[in-house]
N, CA and C atoms as a LAMMPS dump frame, in Angstrom:
ITEM: TIMESTEP
0
ITEM: NUMBER OF ATOMS
207
ITEM: BOX BOUNDS ff ff ff
-5.0000000000000000e+02 5.0000000000000000e+02
-5.0000000000000000e+02 5.0000000000000000e+02
-5.0000000000000000e+02 5.0000000000000000e+02
ITEM: ATOMS id mol type element x y z
1 1 1 N -443.644 17.409 98.681
2 1 2 C -442.288 17.67 99.15
3 1 3 C -441.295 16.992 98.199
4 2 1 N -440.3 17.731 97.819
5 2 2 C -439.31 17.213 96.882
6 2 3 C -438.065 16.763 97.636
7 3 1 N -437.539 15.609 97.236
8 3 2 C -436.275 15.158 97.799
9 3 3 C -435.159 15.641 96.896
10 4 1 N -434.06 16.036 97.504
11 4 2 C -432.926 16.551 96.759
12 4 3 C -431.746 15.6 96.897
13 5 1 N -430.831 15.676 95.956
14 5 2 C -429.634 14.845 95.965
15 5 3 C -428.401 15.729 96.023
16 6 1 N -427.275 15.118 96.358
17 6 2 C -426.01 15.833 96.401
18 6 3 C -425.752 16.497 95.052
19 7 1 N -425.231 17.703 95.083
20 7 2 C -424.9 18.533 93.916
21 7 3 C -426.109 19.196 93.259
22 8 1 N -427.325 19.033 93.823
23 8 2 C -428.482 19.756 93.301
24 8 3 C -428.359 21.233 93.655
25 9 1 N -428.8 22.092 92.76
26 9 2 C -428.818 23.528 92.996
27 9 3 C -430.179 23.884 93.58
28 10 1 N -430.187 24.558 94.739
29 10 2 C -431.427 24.845 95.457
30 10 3 C -431.454 26.286 95.959
31 11 1 N -432.663 26.771 96.229
32 11 2 C -432.867 28.082 96.836
33 11 3 C -433.375 27.847 98.252
34 12 1 N -432.742 28.491 99.237
35 12 2 C -433.132 28.347 100.637
36 12 3 C -434.205 29.359 101.004
37 13 1 N -435.26 28.896 101.68
38 13 2 C -436.326 29.77 102.168
39 13 3 C -436.428 29.59 103.687
40 14 1 N -435.687 30.404 104.42
41 14 2 C -435.689 30.351 105.886
42 14 3 C -435.397 31.758 106.403
43 15 1 N -436.43 32.425 106.916
44 15 2 C -436.27 33.815 107.356
45 15 3 C -435.269 33.957 108.494
46 16 1 N -434.951 32.878 109.183
47 16 2 C -434.005 32.927 110.292
48 16 3 C -432.567 32.688 109.847
49 17 1 N -432.351 32.438 108.563
50 17 2 C -431.016 32.164 108.038
51 17 3 C -430.458 33.396 107.34
52 18 1 N -429.147 33.597 107.462
53 18 2 C -428.513 34.696 106.743
54 18 3 C -428.47 34.421 105.236
55 19 1 N -428.776 33.187 104.824
56 19 2 C -428.755 32.807 103.414
57 19 3 C -430.152 32.735 102.804
58 20 1 N -431.161 33.262 103.496
59 20 2 C -432.545 33.222 103.009
60 20 3 C -432.645 33.826 101.611
61 21 1 N -433.227 33.068 100.68
62 21 2 C -433.419 33.539 99.316
63 21 3 C -432.232 33.317 98.398
64 22 1 N -431.128 32.808 98.943
65 22 2 C -429.932 32.594 98.137
66 22 3 C -429.922 31.188 97.521
67 23 1 N -429.222 31.072 96.395
68 23 2 C -429.07 29.788 95.722
69 23 3 C -427.764 29.145 96.166
70 24 1 N -427.836 27.868 96.503
71 24 2 C -426.657 27.12 96.933
72 24 3 C -426.681 25.721 96.348
73 25 1 N -425.722 24.919 96.784
74 25 2 C -425.588 23.546 96.292
75 25 3 C -425.666 22.571 97.459
76 26 1 N -426.47 21.526 97.308
77 26 2 C -426.554 20.481 98.332
78 26 3 C -425.215 19.746 98.364
79 27 1 N -424.574 19.731 99.537
80 27 2 C -423.287 19.049 99.663
81 27 3 C -423.385 17.77 100.478
82 28 1 N -424.474 17.621 101.241
83 28 2 C -424.636 16.409 102.046
84 28 3 C -426.113 16.176 102.314
85 29 1 N -426.523 14.905 102.257
86 29 2 C -427.887 14.498 102.591
87 29 3 C -427.789 13.582 103.792
88 30 1 N -428.532 13.915 104.853
89 30 2 C -428.517 13.1 106.067
90 30 3 C -429.935 12.652 106.396
91 31 1 N -430.084 11.401 106.798
92 31 2 C -431.394 10.897 107.182
93 31 3 C -431.524 10.965 108.7
94 32 1 N -432.654 11.528 109.168
95 32 2 C -432.897 11.6 110.604
96 32 3 C -433.392 10.256 111.112
97 33 1 N -433.462 10.108 112.422
98 33 2 C -433.929 8.845 112.986
99 33 3 C -435.424 8.627 112.712
100 34 1 N -436.105 9.657 112.214
101 34 2 C -437.525 9.541 111.882
102 34 3 C -437.736 9.237 110.397
103 35 1 N -436.649 9.052 109.643
104 35 2 C -436.75 8.724 108.232
105 35 3 C -436.828 9.921 107.303
106 36 1 N -436.784 11.125 107.867
107 36 2 C -436.796 12.335 107.049
108 36 3 C -435.372 12.684 106.644
109 37 1 N -435.233 13.447 105.575
110 37 2 C -433.911 13.884 105.14
111 37 3 C -433.684 15.334 105.549
112 38 1 N -432.461 15.642 105.96
113 38 2 C -432.037 17.024 106.135
114 38 3 C -430.797 17.223 105.282
115 39 1 N -430.512 18.462 104.966
116 39 2 C -429.481 18.757 103.98
117 39 3 C -428.481 19.772 104.495
118 40 1 N -427.241 19.646 104.011
119 40 2 C -426.236 20.685 104.184
120 40 3 C -426.13 21.368 102.829
121 41 1 N -426.294 22.692 102.834
122 41 2 C -426.269 23.461 101.596
123 41 3 C -425.129 24.468 101.674
124 42 1 N -424.269 24.48 100.66
125 42 2 C -423.146 25.412 100.602
126 42 3 C -423.489 26.603 99.723
127 43 1 N -423.113 27.786 100.213
128 43 2 C -423.293 29.037 99.485
129 43 3 C -421.92 29.674 99.289
130 44 1 N -421.848 30.746 98.513
131 44 2 C -420.572 31.416 98.285
132 44 3 C -419.947 31.886 99.596
133 45 1 N -420.765 32.327 100.545
134 45 2 C -420.27 32.901 101.789
135 45 3 C -420.298 31.948 102.986
136 46 1 N -420.628 30.667 102.777
137 46 2 C -420.675 29.729 103.901
138 46 3 C -421.616 28.581 103.627
139 47 1 N -422.119 27.972 104.711
140 47 2 C -423.041 26.848 104.547
141 47 3 C -424.078 26.834 105.644
142 48 1 N -425.168 26.145 105.374
143 48 2 C -426.257 25.961 106.329
144 48 3 C -426.441 24.457 106.504
145 49 1 N -426.497 23.993 107.749
146 49 2 C -426.629 22.562 108.031
147 49 3 C -427.998 22.256 108.613
148 50 1 N -428.449 21.012 108.416
149 50 2 C -429.708 20.557 108.998
150 50 3 C -430.93 21.204 108.389
151 51 1 N -430.871 21.522 107.105
152 51 2 C -431.984 22.187 106.431
153 51 3 C -433.027 21.144 106.025
154 52 1 N -434.288 21.328 106.43
155 52 2 C -435.33 20.382 106.011
156 52 3 C -435.72 20.612 104.56
157 53 1 N -436.252 19.589 103.917
158 53 2 C -436.623 19.671 102.501
159 53 3 C -437.655 20.758 102.242
160 54 1 N -438.563 21.004 103.2
161 54 2 C -439.605 22.008 102.957
162 54 3 C -439.077 23.443 102.988
163 55 1 N -437.81 23.636 103.363
164 55 2 C -437.194 24.967 103.328
165 55 3 C -436.381 25.169 102.05
166 56 1 N -436.411 24.172 101.158
167 56 2 C -435.635 24.247 99.921
168 56 3 C -436.551 24.201 98.705
169 57 1 N -436.091 24.857 97.647
170 57 2 C -436.792 24.849 96.368
171 57 3 C -435.746 24.612 95.288
172 58 1 N -436.065 23.795 94.314
173 58 2 C -435.122 23.547 93.218
174 58 3 C -434.845 24.861 92.497
175 59 1 N -433.574 25.152 92.276
176 59 2 C -433.203 26.368 91.557
177 59 3 C -433.502 26.181 90.077
178 60 1 N -433.93 27.241 89.427
179 60 2 C -434.315 27.143 88.025
180 60 3 C -433.179 27.46 87.073
181 61 1 N -431.988 27.694 87.556
182 61 2 C -430.84 28.025 86.703
183 61 3 C -430.545 26.907 85.714
184 62 1 N -430.691 25.659 86.149
185 62 2 C -430.416 24.516 85.268
186 62 3 C -431.396 24.493 84.092
187 63 1 N -432.653 24.815 84.313
188 63 2 C -433.645 24.821 83.242
189 63 3 C -433.329 25.923 82.234
190 64 1 N -432.864 27.077 82.691
191 64 2 C -432.502 28.166 81.797
192 64 3 C -431.344 27.773 80.892
193 65 1 N -430.385 27.038 81.425
194 65 2 C -429.235 26.588 80.64
195 65 3 C -429.691 25.678 79.506
196 66 1 N -430.655 24.803 79.76
197 66 2 C -431.139 23.869 78.748
198 66 3 C -431.854 24.598 77.595
199 67 1 N -432.558 25.697 77.924
200 67 2 C -433.305 26.424 76.905
201 67 3 C -432.394 27.141 75.926
202 68 1 N -431.179 27.477 76.325
203 68 2 C -430.264 28.232 75.478
204 68 3 C -429.643 27.393 74.387
205 69 1 N -429.703 26.076 74.498
206 69 2 C -429.065 25.206 73.517
207 69 3 C -429.783 25.187 72.187
């Protein structure tokens, strides 16, 4: 499981979300009372709150930018 930080670009994988499969930006990291992290992710059309780390994947757009240099 990967931990994410604020401003990381991520892809959401949640079939119950209207943003499933979309790339967004982590805008807030919150720790639960059990020590796990949940995230608020902003997309062009809105945001999703309380997203667990296992529903997120690091977006590969940043790696593509590095290869072009």
